[in-house]
Backbone as JSON, one array per atom type, in Angstrom:
{
  "sequence": "MITEGVDTGEEEEEGYSDEYTLEDLDVGAGDYVKQEGVPDFRSAWEEMDESTELADSYGLGQRDSMQEAVEAVIAILGMQVSASPWMHHSHTPWTCIVGMSSIM",
  "N": [[0.84, -1.17, 0.0], [0.35, 2.33, -0.41], [1.53, 4.96, 1.48], [0.66, 8.18, 2.5], [1.48, 11.37, 3.8], [-0.06, 14.04, 5.63], [0.61, 15.87, 7.52], [1.73, 18.44, 7.55], [-0.13, 20.05, 6.53], [-0.04, 20.39, 3.88], [-0.41, 18.37, 1.07], [1.7, 15.65, 0.31], [3.44, 15.06, -2.7], [4.22, 12.53, -3.52], [3.76, 9.35, -2.13], [4.95, 6.8, 0.12], [5.99, 3.41, -0.13], [4.54, 0.99, 1.94], [4.18, -1.59, 4.41], [2.02, -3.76, 6.22], [1.85, -6.22, 8.59], [-0.47, -8.74, 8.85], [-2.24, -10.76, 11.13], [-3.21, -14.22, 11.06], [-6.62, -15.11, 10.76], [-9.19, -16.97, 12.01], [-12.32, -17.93, 10.94], [-15.4, -19.14, 11.84], [-18.45, -21.12, 11.8], [-19.87, -20.25, 14.06], [-19.31, -17.55, 14.14], [-21.1, -16.25, 12.61], [-23.56, -16.2, 13.74], [-26.0, -15.26, 16.23], [-26.59, -15.93, 19.55], [-29.76, -16.94, 20.57], [-32.39, -17.45, 22.61], [-35.18, -19.73, 22.77], [-38.25, -19.94, 24.2], [-40.17, -22.16, 24.18], [-39.05, -24.61, 22.72], [-39.66, -27.06, 21.32], [-42.31, -26.66, 20.36], [-41.9, -24.38, 18.77], [-40.16, -25.49, 16.91], [-41.79, -27.38, 15.59], [-43.58, -25.66, 14.35], [-42.09, -24.42, 12.4], [-41.18, -24.11, 8.94], [-40.25, -26.88, 6.9], [-38.2, -26.33, 5.12], [-36.43, -24.72, 6.42], [-34.89, -26.3, 8.0], [-31.74, -27.72, 8.82], [-29.42, -30.18, 8.31], [-26.31, -31.51, 9.13], [-22.92, -32.72, 9.02], [-20.2, -32.85, 11.26], [-16.74, -32.85, 11.97], [-15.64, -33.73, 14.96], [-13.51, -34.78, 16.24], [-11.84, -36.99, 18.58], [-13.73, -37.62, 21.45], [-14.28, -37.83, 24.96], [-16.76, -38.29, 26.11], [-20.34, -38.24, 25.6], [-21.44, -35.88, 26.53], [-19.26, -34.11, 26.38], [-18.93, -34.05, 23.62], [-21.37, -32.87, 22.83], [-21.06, -30.34, 24.01], [-18.92, -29.45, 22.47], [-20.1, -29.21, 19.93], [-21.97, -27.19, 20.45], [-20.22, -25.08, 21.04], [-18.84, -24.82, 18.57], [-20.89, -24.12, 16.76], [-21.94, -21.91, 18.01], [-24.45, -21.47, 19.11], [-27.51, -21.07, 21.01], [-28.54, -23.19, 23.57], [-31.7, -24.42, 23.6], [-33.36, -26.39, 24.34], [-33.37, -29.23, 26.4], [-30.84, -31.67, 25.91], [-31.62, -34.78, 24.35], [-31.56, -38.32, 24.1], [-31.54, -40.61, 21.38], [-32.23, -43.69, 19.92], [-31.76, -45.33, 16.98], [-31.56, -46.88, 13.83], [-28.87, -46.52, 13.6], [-25.96, -46.09, 15.75], [-26.39, -44.67, 19.08], [-27.93, -41.49, 19.06], [-27.59, -38.1, 19.78], [-29.79, -35.56, 20.36], [-30.01, -32.15, 20.19], [-31.71, -29.27, 20.93], [-31.18, -26.27, 19.46], [-30.9, -22.74, 19.06], [-30.74, -19.69, 17.13], [-29.95, -16.46, 15.72], [-29.34, -15.52, 12.47]],
  "CA": [[0.0, 0.0, 0.0], [1.09, 3.59, -0.46], [1.2, 5.84, 2.6], [0.91, 9.6, 2.26], [1.32, 12.16, 5.01], [-0.64, 15.37, 5.46], [0.86, 16.53, 8.8], [2.11, 19.83, 7.37], [-1.23, 20.8, 5.94], [0.1, 20.28, 2.44], [-0.25, 17.0, 0.64], [2.95, 15.3, -0.36], [3.14, 14.63, -4.06], [4.4, 11.09, -3.63], [3.77, 8.61, -0.88], [5.99, 5.78, 0.17], [5.48, 2.06, -0.02], [4.52, 0.54, 3.33], [3.59, -2.92, 4.6], [1.54, -4.1, 7.55], [1.67, -7.65, 8.75], [-1.75, -9.11, 9.44], [-2.26, -12.09, 11.7], [-4.25, -15.1, 10.54], [-7.91, -15.0, 11.42], [-10.06, -18.11, 11.76], [-13.74, -17.59, 11.0], [-16.19, -20.36, 11.84], [-19.91, -20.99, 11.74], [-20.33, -19.48, 15.22], [-19.08, -16.12, 13.95], [-22.18, -15.71, 11.8], [-24.84, -16.34, 14.43], [-26.18, -14.64, 17.54], [-27.39, -16.8, 20.41], [-31.12, -16.44, 20.83], [-33.17, -18.51, 23.24], [-36.58, -19.93, 22.4], [-38.86, -20.48, 25.42], [-40.78, -23.47, 23.97], [-38.34, -25.02, 21.52], [-40.36, -28.1, 20.54], [-43.44, -26.04, 19.64], [-41.34, -23.52, 17.73], [-39.6, -26.38, 15.88], [-42.9, -27.96, 14.84], [-44.23, -24.61, 13.57], [-41.21, -23.95, 11.33], [-41.24, -24.77, 7.64], [-39.17, -27.86, 6.75], [-37.11, -25.77, 4.31], [-35.48, -24.02, 7.29], [-34.12, -27.29, 8.74], [-30.44, -28.02, 8.26], [-28.71, -31.31, 8.92], [-24.94, -31.49, 8.64], [-21.95, -33.54, 9.77], [-19.02, -32.1, 11.67], [-15.67, -33.65, 12.56], [-15.36, -33.22, 16.3], [-12.35, -35.43, 16.82], [-12.13, -37.93, 19.66], [-14.3, -37.05, 22.68], [-14.39, -38.83, 26.02], [-18.14, -38.54, 26.52], [-21.36, -37.6, 24.78], [-21.57, -34.52, 27.04], [-18.16, -33.33, 25.82], [-19.23, -33.87, 22.2], [-22.45, -31.89, 22.74], [-20.47, -29.04, 24.32], [-18.11, -29.05, 21.31], [-21.02, -28.77, 18.87], [-22.5, -25.89, 20.88], [-19.14, -24.09, 20.88], [-18.55, -24.64, 17.15], [-21.99, -23.44, 16.1], [-22.22, -20.66, 18.7], [-25.89, -21.33, 19.27], [-28.09, -21.13, 22.35], [-29.3, -24.41, 23.84], [-33.07, -24.03, 23.92], [-34.07, -27.59, 24.81], [-32.44, -30.19, 26.99], [-30.47, -32.75, 24.99], [-32.22, -36.08, 24.61], [-30.91, -39.39, 23.36], [-32.44, -41.36, 20.51], [-31.57, -44.86, 19.34], [-32.47, -45.79, 15.78], [-30.78, -47.89, 13.11], [-27.46, -46.22, 13.83], [-25.71, -45.99, 17.2], [-27.12, -43.6, 19.78], [-27.88, -40.14, 18.52], [-27.96, -37.09, 20.75], [-30.5, -34.47, 19.72], [-29.95, -30.94, 21.0], [-32.45, -28.15, 20.35], [-30.4, -25.04, 19.55], [-31.5, -21.66, 18.29], [-29.89, -18.51, 16.92], [-30.34, -15.52, 14.66], [-28.22, -15.38, 11.53]],
  "C": [[0.89, 1.23, 0.0], [0.59, 4.48, 0.67], [1.57, 7.27, 2.23], [0.67, 10.37, 3.54], [0.74, 13.52, 4.7], [-0.45, 16.18, 6.75], [1.15, 18.02, 8.65], [0.98, 20.69, 6.85], [-1.17, 20.79, 4.43], [0.31, 18.82, 2.07], [1.11, 16.8, -0.02], [2.59, 14.78, -1.74], [3.25, 13.12, -4.21], [4.39, 10.48, -2.25], [4.94, 7.63, -0.88], [5.34, 4.42, 0.4], [5.59, 1.61, 1.43], [3.84, -0.83, 3.4], [3.15, -3.1, 6.03], [1.3, -5.6, 7.59], [0.33, -7.9, 9.44], [-1.65, -10.52, 9.97], [-3.39, -12.9, 11.09], [-5.5, -14.97, 11.38], [-8.75, -16.2, 11.03], [-11.51, -17.68, 11.95], [-14.51, -18.9, 10.89], [-17.67, -20.06, 11.8], [-20.45, -20.12, 12.87], [-20.14, -17.98, 15.09], [-20.2, -15.46, 13.16], [-23.54, -15.76, 12.5], [-24.82, -15.61, 15.77], [-27.05, -15.59, 18.36], [-28.73, -16.15, 20.71], [-31.94, -17.59, 21.39], [-34.6, -18.55, 22.74], [-37.25, -20.59, 23.6], [-39.45, -21.88, 25.26], [-40.23, -24.02, 22.65], [-39.13, -26.02, 20.68], [-41.54, -27.53, 19.76], [-42.94, -25.17, 18.5], [-40.8, -24.36, 16.58], [-40.71, -26.94, 14.99], [-43.57, -26.93, 13.94], [-43.39, -24.15, 12.38], [-41.4, -24.77, 10.06], [-40.04, -25.72, 7.5], [-37.98, -27.32, 5.96], [-36.08, -25.04, 5.17], [-34.61, -24.99, 8.09], [-32.79, -27.56, 8.03], [-29.82, -29.17, 9.03], [-27.32, -31.33, 8.3], [-24.08, -32.4, 9.49], [-20.72, -32.71, 10.06], [-18.0, -33.07, 12.26], [-15.28, -33.06, 13.9], [-14.09, -33.78, 16.89], [-12.8, -36.36, 17.95], [-12.63, -37.18, 20.89], [-14.47, -38.16, 23.69], [-15.81, -39.17, 26.41], [-19.09, -37.84, 25.55], [-21.53, -36.14, 25.22], [-20.48, -33.61, 26.45], [-18.39, -33.06, 24.33], [-20.33, -32.83, 21.99], [-21.91, -30.49, 23.01], [-19.62, -28.54, 23.16], [-18.99, -28.54, 20.18], [-21.58, -27.38, 19.2], [-21.46, -24.8, 20.67], [-18.85, -23.8, 19.41], [-19.64, -23.81, 16.47], [-22.35, -22.11, 16.75], [-23.69, -20.41, 18.94], [-26.29, -21.45, 20.73], [-28.83, -22.46, 22.5], [-30.67, -24.01, 24.34], [-33.91, -25.2, 24.4], [-33.04, -28.55, 25.35], [-32.11, -31.28, 25.99], [-31.2, -34.03, 25.36], [-31.59, -37.1, 23.67], [-31.95, -40.15, 22.56], [-31.65, -42.52, 19.91], [-32.4, -45.33, 18.16], [-31.63, -46.88, 15.13], [-29.28, -47.7, 13.3], [-27.21, -46.24, 15.33], [-26.48, -44.81, 17.79], [-26.89, -42.25, 19.14], [-28.31, -39.19, 19.63], [-28.59, -35.93, 20.0], [-30.52, -33.28, 20.67], [-30.72, -29.84, 20.28], [-31.66, -26.87, 20.56], [-31.04, -23.98, 18.66], [-30.53, -20.5, 18.19], [-30.55, -17.6, 15.89], [-29.13, -15.37, 13.76], [-28.28, -14.04, 10.86]]
}
């Protein structure tokens, strides 16, 4: 970038080349949402249009417990827990369902 000084009240005709080192910045999903609680999550979920539902997979790495994995998901997504986590067993191993809400 070119830096020009105007300290004297008169613009300099030519600036000088300057560099600023910027540090790396990690931006994740949680940086795009604002935590927002929903008083009755299950009712609100049922009232929403199916087109607003999003299912995704995230690599959480090795976790020692389901609680630690749930906490990691909450931290990654930056959402507000609006319903107590509940466990569900279907054709796959146990699944933990957490009702979370936010404003994007």
